[in-house]
N, C-alpha and C positions, 0 to 999 in steps of 0.2 A: 811877612814884611814885603811891601810892594817895591819893586826895583825902579830906580829913577830912570825916566825916559828923557832923552836929550832932544831938544827941538831945534838946535842950531849947532854949527861947528864951534862957535864961540863958547857955548855951554859945554860942549863935549871935550874940547882940547885940555882943559885943566884935569879932567878925569883921565884922559889919555896919558898925561904926564905921570899921574900916580901909578899907572900900570907899567911905566917904563923908568923905574928908579935905578935898576941895576946897571952898573957901568958896562959890563960885558954885553948885556942886552942892547944898550944904546949903541955900542960900537957895531954889533951885528946888524942892527937896523940901519945904521949909517952906511955900512958896506953894501947891504942888499939894495938900498935905495940908490946908492951911487952906481952900482952895476946896472940897475934898471935904466938910469939916465944915460949910461954909456952905451947900452945895447941899442937904443933907438938910432943914434947917429951911425953906429957901426953897421946896423942893418941897412941904412940908407947908403952909406959909403960903399958897401959891398953888394948893394942891390940884391939883398937876400932877406926876403920877408920871413923866411923860416926862423930867423934869429929872434923875431918878435914873440915866437911861441915860448921862448925861455923866460920872458919877463915875469910871469907869475911865479914860476919855480924859483927864480933867483931872488926876487923881491921877498916873497913870502917864506921861502926856504930859510934865509938868514934870520928873518924876523921871528919866525915860529921857533927856531932853535933857541933864540934868546928868551922867548916866553916859557917854553917847556923846560929848559935846562937851567936857566938862571933866574928868571922872574918867578917861576913856579905858578904861573897864572894862565888863564885862557885868553887868547888874543881877542881883542875887541872886534876884530874883523867879522866874527861870526854873528854878532848882534848889530853892529853898526858899520857895514862894509864901506859905505861912502865916506862917512866921517873919519873912519880909521885910515883909509887910504890917503885922504887929504891931510890928515894929521901926520902921517909918515913923512910926507913931503915938507910939511911945516917944520917938524922936528929936524929933518935933514938940513933945511936952510938955517934954522936956529943954531944947530951944532956947527955948521960951516962958518957962520958969521960970529959965533961966540955969544949969542944971546942966551943960549942954553949951554950947559957944561956936560961933558960926558960923565963926569962924576958929580953926583948930587951932594 
């Protein structure tokens, strides 16, 4: 069976949501993305670019724990890194604004 290929973020995002149904996983993604968004101004405030090195470890660390331990699936980052990263921020915003719920 041929795997579906996504040609746009608009096509990809519904698939992304199916890979993020677990409440704990969504919370971990939210925390990781939130820390990433905090690291940038903290690095600027303290004038320490070394803090930016932490971004992938913090962002993906929390998200991948959610996938491996709670979703029991492989992160979409490996096949769709750009769409997956963009979707992380979209999900963060949707959770923050209530458009999406932590619990499905």
